[in-house]
KOLVO-44654 format. One line per field, with one value per residue (C-alpha): y, z, x. Coordinates in Angstrom, 3 decimals. Example, Ala and Ser with C-alpha at 12.3 -4.5 7.8 and 13.67 -1.06 7.14 Angstrom:
Y -4.500,-1.060;
Z 7.800,7.140;
X 12.300,13.670;
This chain:
Y 32.798,31.091,31.937,29.491,30.341,31.715,34.069,35.578,39.186,39.423,42.661,43.987,47.395,49.215,47.256,49.076,48.404,49.647,50.486,48.386,49.583,51.972,55.528,57.841,56.746,54.165,52.645,54.912,53.389,53.864,52.251,50.247,52.379,50.371,46.923,46.385,42.987,42.610,39.648,38.838,37.192,33.807,34.477,34.882,37.188,39.858,42.864,46.440,48.727,52.322,53.375,56.541,58.198,60.513,63.401,65.906,63.366,61.581,58.595,56.216,53.062,50.215,46.536,43.939,42.959,46.501,46.282,44.496,44.438,47.328,46.823,47.465,50.450,49.413,51.561,52.516,55.435,55.416,53.457,54.740,55.081,56.183,58.591,57.085,58.427,57.636,60.217,63.039,65.256,68.488,69.034,65.499,65.073,67.475,65.036,61.817,59.148,60.678,58.793,59.993,58.901,58.271,60.642,60.014,57.557,58.781,57.579,59.251,60.713,62.200,61.993,59.294,57.727,56.510,54.141,55.742,58.812,59.669,62.696,62.362,64.065,64.390,65.391,68.699,68.097,69.190,67.908,66.760,65.887,63.746,61.545,58.520,54.971,55.103,57.820,55.534,52.781,49.458,47.722,44.281,42.652,39.879,37.274,36.207,33.638,33.617,29.854,29.917,28.758,31.245,29.419,29.822,33.539,33.902,32.607,35.089,37.952,36.925,36.742,40.264,41.712,40.015,41.508,44.990,44.618,43.943,46.659,49.995,52.324,49.389,49.406,46.234,46.144,44.010,43.046,43.765,41.019,39.000,36.826,34.655,35.067,34.180,30.957,31.472,28.695,30.794,34.310,33.485,33.013,36.627,38.974,41.499,44.914,46.440,50.061,52.470,50.625,51.527,48.706,49.502,47.731,48.186,47.361,44.515,42.593,40.279,37.713,37.064,33.488,33.195,35.510,37.772,39.753,42.315,43.448,46.351,45.737,48.389,48.379,50.766,52.437,55.775,56.424,56.866,53.717,51.354,50.777,54.079,55.541,53.009,53.542,51.298,52.156,50.676,47.439,46.011,43.625,41.596,38.740,35.363,34.791,37.857,36.587,35.837,37.998,37.264,38.967,41.362,43.575,45.783,46.362,48.866,48.955,52.444,53.871,57.052,58.506,56.136,57.065,54.781,55.906,54.798,51.331,49.402,46.993,44.896,42.657,42.095,43.870,41.143,41.663,42.956,43.565,46.344,46.854,49.267,48.945,51.774,51.512,54.915,55.674,59.166,61.618,59.654,60.119,57.883,59.264,58.318,54.748,52.808,50.629,48.509,46.277,45.363,42.256,40.831,38.524,41.594,42.169,38.568,37.734,40.407,38.504,38.618,42.324,42.923,41.156,42.729,44.508,47.880,46.737,44.775,48.156,50.537,48.205,50.712,50.341,52.540,52.468,55.057,53.113,53.650,50.840,49.705,46.504,45.541,44.885,47.728,47.841,44.967,44.295,40.857,39.622,40.926,40.224,36.737,37.399,40.972,41.164,42.973,43.732,44.248,46.550,48.645,49.264,50.484,54.058,54.677,56.891,58.329,58.284,61.761,63.928,61.566,62.734,60.700,62.490,61.872,58.238,56.406,54.102,52.202,49.274,46.193,45.663,42.532,42.432,41.581,44.749,42.951,44.670,42.250,44.436,47.896,50.103,50.640,53.615,55.185,56.600,55.437,54.294,53.973,55.553,59.180,60.350,63.115,65.391,63.515,65.148,63.583,65.638,65.377,61.685,59.948,57.607,55.744,53.332,52.989,50.065,52.330,53.992,50.646,50.365,51.029,52.516,56.225,57.504,59.516,56.287,55.289,57.706,57.018,59.296,58.924,59.969,60.519,63.901,66.831,65.007,67.323,66.073,68.170,66.920,68.868,68.480,64.894,63.579,61.145,59.536;
Z 1.311,0.389,-3.102,-5.522,-6.765,-10.078,-8.190,-5.938,-6.627,-8.790,-7.227,-3.675,-2.044,-2.263,-5.306,-8.333,-11.572,-15.152,-17.253,-20.402,-21.925,-24.862,-24.544,-21.582,-19.057,-21.478,-19.939,-16.873,-13.785,-10.484,-7.156,-6.047,-3.526,-3.171,-4.155,-4.960,-5.324,-7.988,-7.848,-10.985,-11.045,-11.594,-8.496,-10.617,-8.802,-10.511,-9.255,-10.098,-8.501,-7.578,-8.912,-7.862,-9.933,-8.501,-10.764,-9.916,-7.512,-10.434,-9.358,-11.696,-11.263,-13.619,-14.025,-13.391,-17.054,-17.886,-15.534,-15.537,-13.525,-14.627,-17.485,-16.729,-18.487,-21.681,-20.857,-17.686,-16.626,-18.495,-21.505,-24.953,-27.209,-30.769,-31.716,-34.284,-37.825,-37.739,-35.134,-36.307,-33.270,-34.486,-31.447,-31.799,-35.566,-35.983,-33.945,-35.593,-35.929,-33.238,-30.208,-26.706,-23.114,-20.695,-17.748,-15.967,-16.192,-15.158,-15.385,-18.092,-17.526,-20.801,-21.053,-23.746,-23.127,-20.020,-19.533,-19.232,-20.476,-20.509,-20.104,-22.417,-23.237,-26.861,-28.010,-26.702,-23.568,-25.307,-23.152,-24.216,-21.578,-21.641,-24.621,-24.920,-25.601,-28.988,-30.082,-29.725,-32.033,-30.424,-29.845,-31.090,-27.847,-28.190,-25.504,-24.949,-22.218,-19.993,-20.334,-24.137,-26.179,-28.610,-31.476,-29.891,-29.328,-32.861,-34.224,-32.137,-33.295,-36.938,-36.670,-35.202,-37.996,-40.584,-38.929,-38.989,-42.658,-43.434,-41.066,-41.547,-38.565,-36.172,-32.694,-31.696,-27.906,-26.105,-22.480,-19.513,-18.792,-20.192,-23.262,-25.436,-29.228,-31.988,-32.872,-36.547,-38.563,-41.569,-42.944,-45.113,-42.014,-41.231,-40.068,-42.460,-40.900,-41.483,-42.464,-40.626,-37.365,-33.818,-32.053,-28.361,-25.418,-21.800,-19.933,-22.424,-22.520,-25.445,-24.858,-28.271,-28.968,-31.901,-34.544,-35.095,-38.356,-39.152,-42.791,-44.510,-48.221,-50.919,-52.796,-55.395,-56.737,-54.894,-51.735,-49.630,-51.031,-48.238,-44.694,-43.664,-40.483,-38.205,-34.458,-32.154,-28.462,-24.988,-25.822,-24.461,-26.903,-24.867,-25.827,-24.263,-24.219,-22.544,-23.023,-26.756,-27.717,-30.051,-33.215,-33.666,-36.740,-38.499,-42.179,-44.331,-48.123,-48.684,-46.284,-44.527,-41.262,-38.678,-35.010,-32.907,-29.288,-25.677,-26.555,-25.278,-27.157,-25.045,-26.598,-29.828,-32.147,-33.722,-35.243,-38.841,-38.601,-37.551,-35.369,-37.847,-41.475,-43.221,-47.000,-48.301,-45.325,-45.283,-42.738,-39.525,-35.886,-33.555,-30.024,-26.384,-27.113,-25.463,-27.516,-25.254,-26.371,-29.731,-30.809,-27.397,-28.948,-29.640,-25.893,-24.849,-27.344,-27.475,-30.219,-32.312,-31.570,-32.809,-36.099,-36.606,-39.892,-40.511,-40.787,-37.564,-35.881,-37.792,-38.432,-37.315,-34.784,-37.126,-40.722,-43.182,-46.409,-49.999,-51.338,-54.836,-56.796,-57.330,-53.640,-52.881,-49.693,-47.411,-49.361,-50.349,-47.402,-49.168,-52.804,-52.974,-50.827,-51.510,-54.231,-57.326,-55.558,-58.804,-60.376,-57.263,-56.573,-59.951,-58.670,-55.809,-53.188,-50.216,-46.614,-46.003,-43.290,-40.390,-36.841,-34.195,-30.885,-27.148,-27.553,-25.552,-27.093,-24.198,-23.417,-21.783,-18.255,-16.566,-13.005,-11.607,-13.119,-15.951,-19.358,-21.862,-24.955,-26.164,-27.677,-31.364,-33.707,-36.147,-39.642,-43.127,-44.353,-48.104,-49.799,-49.718,-47.460,-47.507,-44.557,-41.296,-37.857,-34.959,-31.886,-28.128,-27.970,-25.627,-26.935,-24.267,-24.932,-28.641,-30.329,-33.062,-30.507,-30.044,-33.690,-34.744,-38.046,-37.998,-40.524,-40.727,-40.466,-37.246,-35.224,-33.153,-35.591,-39.142,-42.577,-45.880,-46.091,-47.189,-46.322,-45.457,-41.878,-38.790,-35.724,-32.483,-28.713,-28.587,-25.709,-26.613,-23.801;
X -7.104,-3.833,-2.674,-1.099,2.370,1.122,-1.226,1.445,2.469,5.559,6.781,6.906,6.773,10.106,11.271,12.721,10.825,10.710,7.658,7.580,4.308,4.442,3.210,3.734,6.387,7.844,10.989,10.828,12.448,10.663,9.824,6.770,4.908,1.682,0.443,-3.272,-4.949,-7.664,-10.089,-12.060,-15.503,-13.846,-11.727,-8.633,-6.238,-4.164,-2.251,-1.631,0.900,1.307,4.707,6.490,9.215,11.896,10.964,8.265,6.712,5.036,2.951,1.102,-0.957,-0.045,-1.000,1.639,2.058,3.189,6.157,9.508,12.697,14.935,17.356,20.994,22.572,24.336,27.365,29.215,31.371,34.682,33.413,34.344,31.308,30.591,27.826,25.490,25.290,21.549,20.605,18.355,18.852,20.480,22.721,24.125,24.133,27.048,29.192,28.004,30.654,32.860,34.112,33.365,33.932,31.064,31.382,28.079,25.180,21.716,18.132,16.075,12.595,11.416,7.613,7.678,11.091,12.876,15.771,19.175,20.955,24.634,26.846,29.838,33.125,34.190,37.666,39.023,36.878,33.692,30.809,27.362,24.760,21.640,22.508,20.198,21.357,19.640,22.086,25.113,26.284,25.418,28.765,29.671,30.785,33.367,32.805,36.396,36.823,39.884,40.001,39.943,42.897,44.485,42.794,39.346,39.885,41.261,37.966,35.984,38.191,37.964,34.167,34.070,36.222,34.003,30.905,32.434,33.330,29.659,28.379,30.200,30.360,30.765,32.243,34.096,34.263,36.848,36.159,38.374,40.888,43.761,43.161,45.396,45.562,48.004,49.817,49.085,50.745,51.801,51.920,48.920,46.786,45.979,43.224,41.706,41.167,37.722,37.139,34.834,35.404,36.387,38.251,38.008,39.577,38.577,41.794,42.147,45.418,46.125,48.859,50.416,51.498,53.872,52.472,49.482,49.161,46.451,46.385,44.656,43.992,43.430,40.093,41.496,44.657,44.443,46.427,43.293,41.675,42.534,41.354,39.773,38.315,39.990,40.295,42.316,42.472,42.672,44.527,47.779,49.468,51.965,54.277,53.656,57.427,58.902,62.458,62.415,59.462,56.538,55.298,52.379,52.125,49.589,50.361,48.471,48.440,46.978,44.375,43.356,42.085,43.514,43.559,45.750,45.919,46.309,47.617,50.618,52.877,55.259,57.928,55.993,58.471,60.586,64.007,63.862,60.120,57.738,54.675,53.089,54.169,52.358,52.266,51.102,48.831,47.274,45.806,46.356,47.300,49.318,49.299,49.853,50.955,53.782,56.129,58.305,61.166,62.709,64.683,65.650,68.267,70.432,70.692,71.080,73.856,76.561,78.371,75.203,74.918,78.456,77.657,74.248,73.643,72.002,68.392,68.732,69.060,66.817,63.863,61.261,58.457,56.415,57.631,56.336,56.620,55.506,53.323,54.278,53.751,57.404,58.142,60.549,58.513,57.484,54.307,55.513,53.453,50.340,51.124,49.619,46.564,45.390,42.712,44.060,47.336,49.269,46.668,46.106,49.807,51.033,51.361,53.747,52.122,53.971,52.803,51.437,49.911,50.613,51.296,53.132,52.703,53.207,54.232,56.900,59.496,61.031,63.343,61.901,63.172,61.857,60.437,63.901,65.375,67.175,67.342,65.791,65.485,66.397,63.718,63.031,63.057,60.607,60.882,61.858,65.259,64.689,61.667,60.613,57.802,55.217,54.529,55.151,55.064,56.975,56.147,56.718,57.639,60.100,62.823,64.799,67.716,67.035,68.798,70.201,72.475,74.258,75.315,78.903,77.788,76.990,74.481,71.258,69.241,71.013,68.915,65.757,63.903,65.177,63.949,65.768,67.524,65.358,62.120,59.185,59.196,58.467,60.360,59.969,59.737,61.008,63.133,65.922,67.863;
């Protein structure tokens, strides 16, 4: 008997399927081993299937409507994930909120739950095996398009930051590829950094057009009342104009517990500006980043270089500033847009307990071998600082070494005399 299309079997022998019924074997992934035709009294044809699973030679018989084509795993090897704060599993709960790296993806065959499970590495190479998808924070995936204009991608990024602000403990996941952002028309057009958020790139390269500013506002007067629990990793911020450079900056007014690691910043440090301007930031770590190129005009115009003033040279890649309402720091950018800026910056707090470790501060040399920009410096040239650790970094061809003026702030690493700063293991060449 010839069957109509709607009476043909949906699955065939040897095909991978997933159980979608609740109860035992829920979400298990197996293989069709046998196909059985059922004919009702009204001659309506239906099918059930013998499904075999690769664990203990388990075989079950299930009707067609209880099966589906297998879901794809949400994560892949190498992805950075965040353990959910909602998990109730004791061996995972102790690590809630921590980031980890997927080391292996496997099918799951618990009696009442299938799907996928993951072996992960936490910090210090601590390994956890068999973690289910439900134990990770579901990422907010930004669907950047390579054909998008900077303005289109700006809107997607702004929407993601707004989502994270409303949903603490978020993970914003950037896709692999090169995407254009920036071209902001004024300093008042900015992006507000969310707290309790991991911003994770996966070989993501942002091409900066013109200007891109990310600000962290204080919700209160204390030093740790700012953007908190912020992670930024896996992103390359690169100037669209690799001769003149473009401008990317993150400015914090208070805040605590930042972890900035494994990022790259190429030709986005403009003359007299910073990449990170930290106003009273606390308890944070900057590690394994690359900062490449500062103020290319000072290389291209030797006459301009000879006339350059002090701040042209020591304008830091990472500046450890002290936020205060009367603008002794660079907070003038924030003063007209931050809610309650005046009230929340009456007390001057120092940057404190920040570590800068295993970073590289490098000149920009173009593909033809031409030096386009010297590298920048880090530190603070005016206000006091709390405990800052600068450990095991590399500084190559820093712009401050080209200045005629000799002073403590004309060094690749510079802080006011007698500052409680720990500097060790750095290479300066």
